[in-house]
N, C-alpha and C positions, 0 to 999 in steps of 0.2 A: 504494500500500500504506500509506503514511503516513496518508492520509485515513481508510482503513478501520481500521487498528490503532492509530493514534496513537503514543504514546511507546513502546509495547511492540514496535514494528517495528524491525528491525535497520537500521543505516545502510547505504548502498550500499557504502561502503568495507569494512565488516565482511563483507558478502556476498562482495565480491571476494577478501578475505583467506581466508575459509573455502573458497571455490571453488578457489583456488590450492592450498590445503593438501590438499583432497580429490583434486584432479587429480594431486598428487605422491604419492598413496598413503596419506596420513594419514587414517584413518577415525574417529578418536576425537575427540569434542568436549569431553572433560574435560581439565583442566590436567594436565600431566606433573609428576611429583614434582620438587621443587627441593631443592638442598642447604640444610640447616638447617631445613627445613619439618617440623613436627610430624607424627608418624605416629600416626594414631588406632588404638588397640588396644581391641578389644571381646572380652572373654572371659566365659565363663559365671560365673566367680568374681566378676568386676567387676559383672556384671548382678545377681547375687544380693546383693552388698554394697549396691548402690544401692536395690534393692527392699526390703531390710531397713531401711535408713534412712528410706525413704518410708513404710513401714508403721508405723514407730515414731512418726513425726511427719509427717502429711500436708501440713503447711504449711511444710515445709522449703524453703529457696530453692536454686537451682542452685549458687550459690557455697558455701553450707553443705554441700551434698552433695559437691561437688568436694573440699573440705577434709577431710571425714570419710572419703571413699573412698580417700584416699592412704594 
């Protein structure tokens, strides 16, 4: 597989870890929430605020948008 897929291929150790998790009933491949981890919040009000900022200035940066939307 490494020859076919190169660096995009999972290591054998990772395959063994995932196989063990799936055999123990864990079926999700996403990370579980951790204490202190930021919770993304997407609301219609937030989306409207960002759209208004971008419509006002189409060359606004992500950092400027984040500061303005707070």
